[in-house]
N, C-alpha and C positions, 0 to 999 in steps of 0.2 A: 426572361427566359429565351434562350436560342431556340428557333422554330425553323422548320423546312417544308413549308405546306406545299410546295410544288413536287415534293421527292415523289417518286413513283412507288407505287404499293409494291412491296415485296414480303411475302410470308408463305408458310407452307399450306395454306388453307384455300381451297377452292374460292374464288372471289366470283361471285355472281352479279352479273350486271343487274343494277336496279335495287338492289337488296343492301339495307345498310349492314355496315360491317359487323356491329355487335350482333346483329340478327344471326349471323352465320358463325359466331363463336359457343356453338352448342358442345356440349362435351361429346367426343367419339373417341371410340377404340384408337389407339396407334398401332402400328406394327408391333408385334412383341418384342422384337429386339432392334428394332430399325433395320435400315437397309445393310449394316454392316453383323449383324446377327448377333452383336454382343450386348449382353445386360449391363454389363459397366461401361458401355458405350458414353462418351460425354459429347456427342454429337448430335443434330438433327436427324430424322430418318432418311435424308439424302447422304449421310455420312459425311458431310463436307462442312457444314458451318457449326462452329462449335458453340455448346450451351454456355453461356457465360453467365446466367443467373436463372432462378426458378422462383416463381410466384405460385403459390397454392391457395384454392379457396374451395368450399364445398356449396353445392347447389341444395335447394330445398323448396318448400312449397310456403313457407311461412311469409305472412305478410312483410315483416322486416326484410325478407330475402330480395324481395322486388326492389327495393330501395338500393339495397347493396348492388344487385345486378345493374342497375343504372348506373352506378358509381363506376363499377368495375367496367362498362362498356366504354364509357366517358373515356376513362384512364386508359383502356386498351387504344383507343383512336388515337389519342393524345401521343401514346408510343409509337404507334406506327409514323405519325408525322414527324417525331423527331428521329428517326431511322433507326428502329427496334423492331426487328424479325421476330416474330413467335410462331410457337407450335404448342396444341394442347394435347394433353394426354390425359384421359379421364378413367377413374377405377371405381367402380360400383363398391358400396359401402354395405356387407352382408347384413340381413338383418333391419335395414334401415327403409325398404321400399326403393321401388327404381327411380324415383325422382331424386333420391340422395346419391351424390356421386362425389369423389374426392378429384378434384381436377389440378392438374400441374400445366402452367403457362411454361414453357421452356423460352427464354429470351436468347437473343444474339444479336450482339452491336456490330452494326454494318460499318464499313470503312469510313463513309462519310462521317458518322458520329462520334466514331473514335477520335479521329482527327481534330473536328471542331471541339469536342470537351478537351482533348490534350492540350489544344491551344488556349481555350479558356482557364484550364487547371494549370498551365503552365508546366506540365510532368517533363521531367528530363529525359530525353531519349538520346541515343548513340548517334554521333556523328560519322559521316563517312570518311573512312581512311585515317581515322584519328583513333589508335589503340593505346587505353591504358597499360602500363608496364605491368602493374599487378596490385593485388590486393597490399595494403601496408599492414604489416603484422611484427613490427619491431619490438612492442612492448608485450606482444602476447606471451604469457608464461608458458602457454603448452607448446612452444617451440622448445623449451628447455627441460620439458619433462619426456619421461619413456613413452612408447609407443602404446601400451596397454591403457594409458591415460586418454589417450586420443581416438577419435571416431576414425571409422575405417571409411577412408575418401575413396577407396574403388567402389562403394555402394552409393555413392552419389554424385550426381552429375556434375560435369564441369563447369565453373563458375563463367560468367562472359565477363572479358575486359574490354571496356570501351570509354572513351572520352564522351561526355554528354553535355547536353545544355539545352533551357528551357523550348519546348516543342513549339513550332509556328508553322503554321498553314503556308503563309505567304513564302516562308524559305523552306518548304519541304524538300527541296533539292538538296539541302545541307546533310541530309540525315542518311543513316545505313538504313535501309527498306529492301532487304533481299526479297521478302514478299510480304503481303498484307496479312497473311493468317498468323505469322509468328514474329511480327514488328511489336505488337504490344504482348505481354506475358498475360497469361490466366490471371494473375492477381490485379494486375493493372485494367484488363478489360472488365474485371468485377467491380473494380473501384469508379472506372468512369460510368459504367452503366448505372451505378447505384447514386452517383453524383446526379445523372439525368433522372432518375426516377424520383429523387426528392425534391426536383423542380418542377413536376407535371401538375397541372392544375386540372381537376377532376370535375369541378363544377363551374362552367362558364359564368353563371350569375354571380359567384362569390369568390372574389380574388385571394380570399384566406383558406381557401379550400385547394391547398397544395400539399402536393408529397405523399409518397407512399408511407411514410410513417403516419398519417392520419387514417390511411385505408387500413393499417394493419390495427391501429387503437380500437376502430370502431368494428372490427369483425368483417370487413368486405374482405380482406384477404387475411388467411391464417398462418402465413409464413413468406418471407421473401429472404432468400439466401443463394450464394455462389455455391456451385458443386466442390465437393473435395475431388481430388485427383483419381481417385478409384479406392478400392478396399485398403485397408491398413493391415490387415493379415497377409503377410507374404506367404507365397505359396510353398510347399513343403520341399526343401532341400534346393529352393530356387531364389536368386536374388530377387531383391523389391522389383517390382514392375512400375513403381510411380514414385514421387516425391514424397507422398502421403506415408506410404510404406517403409520408404528408406528412413524418414525422420522418426517413425516408431521403431525400428529396428535398432537404430544408433542413439536415439534420444528418449523415447517415450517409454521404454521399459524400465522397471524398477530395478531391475539387475545392473543397470549403465549407471546406475548411481554415481560410481565414482569417475566417470568420463567426463571430458570437457564437451560443452554443446556446440553443435553445428550452428553458430549465430549466423551466419550468412545465409544459410538455407532456411532457416526458421524466419528472417526476414523477406526472403522471396516469397514463402508459402503464406504467411500470417500476415506480412506488412512491416513496415519500419518500427510503428508503435510497439508491436508485441517484441519486434527483436531487440530494441532498446530495453524493454522490462526485463527479458531474459539475459542479455548482457549484463546488465544492473545487478541482477540476482546471483549471476555467477562470480562477477567482480567482488560483491559485497561477502559472498559464501567463502571466496578463497582468502579474502583479506580476515575473516574472522578465525582463520587457522592460528596466525601468531597471538591473537587475543586469547583464544582458547588455552594455547600452551602456559601462558603467562598466567591466567586465572586459575590454572590447575596447580601451578607451582604456589600460588599463594595459599590454597586450600591445603595443600600438602605441609606447607611449612607450619602453618596452623596447627594442623592436626601433631607433627612432630614436635613443636615446641610448647604445646598447652600444657604439658607437665612441670615442665621448667620456669613458666611463667611466674613470676614472683607475687604478684596481685592475687591471681589465681589460686596460688597456693597457700596465701593468707587468706582468702575466704574459706577454702576446704579444711584447711589442715590446722591452722594456728586457732586455738580454743578460745583465746583469749579476744581475739577479732572478730572469731565468729559468733561470740557471744553477744556483740554489741546490740543493743535494743534499737531499731529503726521504727521509725516514726509511721503511722499506716498511710496507706497509698490511696485511701479514699475516705470520705467521711463515715464517720458514727459506726457503720457495719463494719470496716474494716479494720482488724486487729493491729497490735504491734508485731512485729517480726524480728526474728534474730538474723543477722547479717549472713549468718553461713546458709540460709535457705535459699540464698541466691547463688550458690555453689554452681550448680547445672546450669542456669541461665548466662553465667559468667563466663564458661567453657565455651558455649556455644556461641557468645558475642565475641570471643577473642578469635574463634575460626574464620570471623569476617572482620575484625578490627585487628590487627596485629601489622607489625611494621612492614611486612610483605603487601600488604594491602595499600599502603601508601604507595610503594611504588607501583602498584597495578593500575591504581588510580591515575598517576601522572603517565603513566605509558597508555591507557586507554583516552587520556586526553589528547596526547600527542596522536596516537593511533586515529581519532575521529579526523584531526585536521589533515595529516596524512593520506586519510582516506578520501578526502573530497579533492585534494590536490590531483592525486593518480587518477580519480575517477574523472575529474574535467580533461586531462590528458586522453583517457581512454574514449571517453564521448566523443571527442573532438575526430579521433582515428576512426570510431564507428561511423560517424556522420561523413566521413571521405568513402568509406567503404560501403556505405549504404546509399552513397550518392545525394545527398542533402545538404553537404557541406555549403553549397553555393544558395541555396533556397533562403529566401527573405518572407516576410510576412506578408507583403504586397501580393507575391503571387498564391498564396491561399485564397480560393474562392470565398464569397460572401455565404453566410450560413443562409439556407434555404428558409428557416425559420424566420429569420430577420427579415427577407424579403416579402414573406405572407404578414408580418405584424405591421410593417410601415407602408403606408399607402404609397401609390406610385407620386402622387403629386408632391411629397416630402423627399423624392430621390433629388440626390445630385452629382454633381462631377467628381470623381476621386482626383485630386491633385497629383497624385503621385502616377497611377494607372490611368488617367484620362478615360475613366469608365465610368458610366452612369451608376450610381449605387445608392442602397438605402441610407437615409441621414438622419441621425440623432442628434439632438442639440445637447451643449454640453450642458446646460440647466437641466435638462431632463436626466441625465445621466447622472448629474450630482445629488437630484433629489432621490434617484432611486438608491444611490450609494449612502445616503443619509438614513434612508428606511433600512435598508441592510445592516447599517452599523448598529441601529437602536434593536432590532431584532438578535443581533448577536450579543450584545450587551444584556438583553433581556434572558437569553437562554445561558449566558455564564453565571448570570445571578442565580437561576434556577440551579445549576450546577454546584455554586457555594452553598446553596440552600440543602442540597442532597448531602453533600460534605458533612455540613453540620448536622444534619440527621443519622449521619453515621457517626459522629462524634458523641452524639447524647446517646445511640445504640450502645457504644463502646463502653461509658461510663457506669450506663444502666446495667448493663450486662457483668460487669465487673464488681459491681456492689453486690448484684445478687447473688454471684457464685461466692463472695465470702460469707453472705448472710445465710445462704443455704449451709454451706459448711460449719457454721458456728452455732445455728440453729438445731444441729443434729443433737441426738439423745447425749452424747459426750462430746460436748463441744471443745473440749480443752485436748483431745488426744485419739480420736479417732481416724481410721485411715480415710475416710471419704473427706475429711478436711484437708489431709496432707495431699491428698491427689489434685484436688480442684484448685487449691492454692498454686501448688507446685507446678501446674501445669495451666493456669490461668492465662498466662502470655500468649499459649499458641491457641488456647479457646477462644478469647477475645479476638484476638489478632486474625486469625485463619475466619472466623465467622464474619466479621468484619469486612474483611477485604472480599470474601464472596458475595456479601450485599452489595458492596462497591461496584463490584464486576458487572453485577445483573444490570445497576442503574447505569453504568457507564455504557453497556451495550443498548440498552432501551433507549437512551438520550441519543447516544449516535445515530441510532435507526430513525428517530423521529427528526434528529435535525437535518439530516442527509435531505430527507423531502423538502423541507423547508428551505435548505440553500439550494437546491435545483430550482425552486420556483421561485427565488429572490433572483438567482442568476438571470433566468430567462427574462425578468422585467428591467435588468439592466441593459438588454439590446447589444451584448457583445457582438462584433462585426464576424469574426470568423469562429470556427471550432476550436482553433487553438485558445482564441482569447475566451473563449466560453469555459472550455475544462482549465484553464489559468485562474479564471476569476472563481469556480467553483472550488477549485483545489485550495486556494489561499482562505476563501471563507470557511470552507469544511474543516480545514486544518486547524485554524484559530480556535473554533470550538472544540474540536477533537484533543489538542493538545491542554487545553484547560480541564476538559472533562476527565481525561485519563489520569494526568500526573497531577491534580490539584491535590488528592489525598496524599500522594506520596509527598510532596513539598510540604503539606502539614505535620506529616509523622516526622519527616526529617530535620525541620527547622523551628516549627511551634509547638509541638507536643512538648509538654513537660516545661516550657519557657514561658509561654502566655497562657494564664496570669503567671507571675512569678510562683518558684517551686515551694513556696511556704505551707508546712502542714496545716491542714484545715482550711487554706484559702479558696474563694470561691471563684467559679469560672464566668465565663459570658452569661448575661441575663440572671446572673444569681444562680446559675445551674452548678452542680458537682464539678469541679476542675477535672481535666481529662489528664492523668499524671502518666508518668512511664513506670513500665512494670518494674519487679525488682532486678530484671537484667539490663535495663536501660531501654532507651529508645531504638537504638541502632537493630536490635534483634526483631523489633515490632515492624521497621522499615523493610527489613530483609524479608520478612512473614508477607507483609503487603505487596512488596515488589514481585516475589515469587507466585503468588497466588494471582496477580493481574498479568503477569508475563505469561505462565503456564495456562492459565485459564482462558485468556483471549485466544491462545493459539489452539487449544482443544475446541472451543465454541467454532471457531472458523472451519476445522475440519469436519466438525459434525454438519455444520451448513453446506459446505462445499461438496463434501464426497458422502456422508452418511444418509442425510436426509435426502438427498438427490435420488440416492441408489435405492432407499426404500421406497419412495414414492414412485419411481420409476416400476419397482417391483410389485407394488399394489396396483398400478394402472394396468400393467401387464395381466395380472391375475384377474383384474375386474373384467377387461376385454379380451380375455384368454381366447375364447371361443370366436368372437369376431376375428381376431388378428391370426388364429390358425388358418381361417376361410380367406383372410385378405391378406396373403403373402405378397410382401414387397419385393419386387425382382429388380428394378431398375435402379441406376446409382441415384436419381433425384427422389425416388421412394425412400430407398434406404436413409438418405439425407434428412428427408423430412421427419423420419422416426426417431432421428437423434432429439437431444435438448437442444432448445434454441441458445444460442451464445446469447449471454446476459448483456443488456445495456450498460454502458459506463464499466464493464468489468475491470478493465485494466486500472481504472481510479481507484477502485477498491483493492485491488492487488498492491498498487503503490501504496496505498494509506496504511494498509496493514503492515507493509515491510518498514514505511517510515517511523510508525509507531513503535515498531520492535526496534529500530536503530535508537531510537530516543531512550528506550528501557536500558539497552546494554552501553549507552554512553553516560547519560546523565545521571543514573544512580547506580553504575557497576561497583562502586565502591563498597555498596550494601549488598551487592549480590555477586561475587566473583564468579560465579558458575555460569552465569547469563550468557556468555558467549558460546558456552559449550552446548546448551539447549539452543541457541539460537541457530548455532551450525547445522545440528541436527536437523531442526526444525525447517532450516532452507533447504537441505538435501532431499530432504522428504516433499518439500512444496515444489522443487523445479520439478520433480519426476511425475508428482499427481498432475499438478498443472500440465505438463506435456501430455500426459495420457489422456488427462480429461479433453484437452482442446482436440487432440487426434482422433480419439474414439468414442468419447461421449457427447461431444458438441457438433452442431452444425458449423461450418467453415464460415468464421467471420469475415467480413467485407476488409481487405487490407487498407488500413489507416496509415497515413502519411505522418510523420513525424521528424524531426531534424535532433532532438534529445529529449530527455526525459520531463521537459516542461517546468511548471513551477515547483516540482519536487525537488529539482536540483538548487533552487535557491532556499526551500524549507531545509532541505538537509544543510545547507551551509549556516544557517542561523541556528539549528539544532546543534551541531557540533559546535560553534561558538558559546552557546550558552552551556553545553557541557561543560567545558572548561571552567565556567563559573560555579555550577552546581558541584562538579568534583571538589573544586576549592573549598567551598561552604562545608561540603561534607566532611572532608578531612580535617578542616578546622574547627568545626562547630557541633558537628554530630558524632565525631569518634572522639575518644581520649588520647588522641596522638599528642595535641598540645599540651595538656596539663601533665601527662606522664614526662613529656621531653621538658616542661619547664620544673618538674619535680628534682628530676636527675640532675640538671645544670644548676639550680639555684637554692634548693630546699633539702636535699639528701645530704646525709652526713658522710656517707661512703659512694656516692655517686651512682647509686643503684634504686631500683624500685622499692627496695625494703621499707616498710611504714607507709608505702603510696596510699593504701586503701584507706587508713585511719587519717590520713592527712586531707582526703577529699572529702571527709563528712564535716558537717556542721552541727551544732547541738541545739536544740529546742526543747524547752520547758514543758511539761506536760498543762502546768497552768494558763498557758499562752494562748491555747485553742481557741478560737472563736466559739462564740454561744452556739451550741447545737451541734457542733463538729467534732467533739471529742468522743473518742472510740467508747462504745456501749460495753463491749467486751474484751476483756483483755487478750484472751488467745494465747497465751505463752504457756505451755504446759508445765514448766518447772516453776511458774509463779501461782501464788494464791491471789485470786481475782480481788479479795479484799485489799491488796495492796498493790495498786497500779504503780507502774514506776514514775519517778518524778521528771525523768528526762529522757530523751528519745534523740536518734541522729536522722539527717538526711543529705543526700548527695548534693551538696552547693558548698559556694566557698562566701559565708557570709560570717558576720560575727555571732557571737554567744548571746545568751539572755541578761547577761551581767553588765554588759556595756552600756554609756548612757545612750546608745544610739543601738537597741536590739535589733538585732538580725538585718542589720544594713550591709551591703557588698563591701567586702573587706579587701585591703590592698591587693591579697592574691589574686582576687578575682581580676582587678584591673591590670595586673601585669599578665595572667593569662589571657584576657581579653585583647589586650595589645598585641601580644604573640599571635593569636589567630588572627587577627587582621593582616599582619606582617606576612604572614603564611600565605594567605589569598591572593595578597598583591605578588609575593614572590612566586609563588605558581602560576598566577594568570600571566605574567609579563614572561617567565620561563618558557612556557608553552606558545605564547605570542612570538617571542624572538625565534625559537626552534622552527616555527612554521613559517615565519618569513624566510629563514635560511632555505629550508627544502622548497619555497614556493621560486625562489632564486635560481637553485640549481636544478629544478625539474619545471621548466615550461608547460602551459598548456598546449602549447602545440611543437611537437618535436622538430627538430631541425632538419632532418630528412624528409619531412612530410612538407614542410615547406618548401622545399625543392620540387617535390613531386607537384605540389600546386602550381608553382610557376612553370612547370615542364605542362603540366595539363591546359594550362591558359595559353603557351606557346601553341600546343599542337590544336587546340579549338581554332585560334585565330589562322593557323595555316590550313584547316580544313575550310573555314570561311572563305578565305583568299582564293583558294583552288577551287571552290564550287562557284564562286562569282565569275572567276574567269573561264570554267567550262561552260558556264550560263552564257557568257557574252559570247563565245565562240560557237555556242548552237544556235544562238537565234540572232546572229549576225549584227550584233550591238544593240538591238533594239530593246534590251532589257526584260526582256519575257521570263516568267520564271519556268522551268521544266521540271520534270519529276521523273525519277527513274523507275518508277513502277506504271 
């Protein structure tokens, strides 16, 4: 931990000789508005030193407060030694007594602290006389859009253009330092001072007692945050007076939903990590536009052609086919039924499963691959504009939590940076990785158990619906039976999906805490490594937890066990069979509930509940808050909601999950891109409004890309090609219809397809105890049950030597399904390779700019070296321009 014990004490408190520093840190009233007389002032009372950070605590007379006071005193002593100036402002809490005061410690990073930590963190700073040409904007769609879609650049400050390199104290003369106060931006100052605060030891007897996070956790400090630039509300009929107000005016208001985002300014205000997030959200939302259009075309085509589709007309209008007796869809309590009863579900299924859907699924498989190719290109350009293009992992500092966990005698020299760092043996990491893997496997087993419970619920509810209808006083003809049977697919599928959604949300919440604990025990070196490890670990579980039920409905329901009437399921339980309309409509219901339900729950958790809790808190403390008016900027910011820890992690997690919904299962829900587009437009403005007005300003966080989420998106896109291919081939009726038209139809149309796709079953062959107890057909006398019934499958009839065996038609169709999957995947793969070849990750014009910047950096270095030798007479002494 860098220290400077000989540094002269510099703060705004009156330091008395012979009196310990912490005894002088008693709350006292500051000047009302500082020397500047401005309640929105961002400076100390001297009007010169900027407030870079604020710590908040509350005094009291409890016994525990004495211990916290000691920790704070030690911490403040260490801050002073590190080079942090501080100023204390206190405010009495009405109704709590004179000893209870709310204290604000305003922090200012001195020049020595800034350049010392900038050197440690290798922050890229501008070089002298090396100006970058301009931000690279070749692929920005906004350049080709009309002005109403663009932000008003006149309300935003001009972006600086410069060539930069990692800061070094020993070569300070290379850097363009017009003055010490403006060299480091406010976001960089807060980032540096936060890095310092996380490494300060507040208990000399215990080396593990380190960092502001632990003092926040035990209540020694109530809050720690950098200040917003000023009020977010612009004055009436006046231009915004600060960057926060400018961003709100051009970005945070809901009526700006149609405008592009000022990404570079978001990055300057909130840091690179948030800049990458909102840039990714904007790019993802723009890419949803063509997907939305094709999805709408698919639905419109289905609506327009459902009346002319031959299989649907055969079910609904042909009396001979409609009166075919179908086998029960469950044991005992489910009756026989007429094929015409599936008319309505068949129409609903055709809206999803029609020729246009096949084209849509192919388009979305290509779309997901193209999305990643273009995003990689966009990400490279963003890293150039954000000035993180050259940054490497070794330049990122070691996590302070790791320094506290590893004893000093276990530290070793990093062979790359030649810096003494905490060392964790490979065997220790391997052991912890094995523990993490075991926990993940156990939690996945829990997910499978939850899905199995949902399957049992589904089959039980299906049986209960039919039983309640058939046990009615008039079990063969009353309307209650008709309603329950007719809409059983929606009742069973909808309620099962709701239960599954609740289980998913609960398990995700539990596992997130487990994943954080496991990641801490893996001893990641840097914060990026920590977040990448947590991301991979969490998403593996989230993927299984979120999509397992969808994979079950898409590929296993109605197929395992074989769909013979009366067949038992796993553990001799009733088999979970597809309803009258088939399994695809159930997959659509499941997907719609999970997709829309998760979005609604996130909206409630992010906006509704915080707003209600804040209103209740305001009501509970209304009288106190009316008397305790917050005047100053630091007081107003403290009254905001704390910025949630790991917030960007959860934001990415929700969006990547949504990306999986609209790519892997889009063939079952063509409207998913439309809902995703609307949701994302709202999400962007809600997040902007939330971070600018409701939350304290976060510490600017460094990033060179979207981290491990990039690889996850790449794998999801690849997997989406496979799932879409299998859904088209095995879940829809596209291949059987194509095979019938090509090889079995007499007139090369779908006439007769419905009856051709059914197999016959003898009523005498039901397993013992599984035959239907009630016939349930209104036209029949219950004393004369049917001798045969039909079910949807390609098998031989009961008269063959091998009854109910898979027939030759099944194997023809199965071979066609496999061929379709292979052709589909290879076609998408080849198209992706071609696009990758013609659209490289790094634009050619950007490569030129990279070479140009490297040249300018070398020229600046040589010029500074020559100037240095001229100034020191060849002695090699480093000079500074400030």
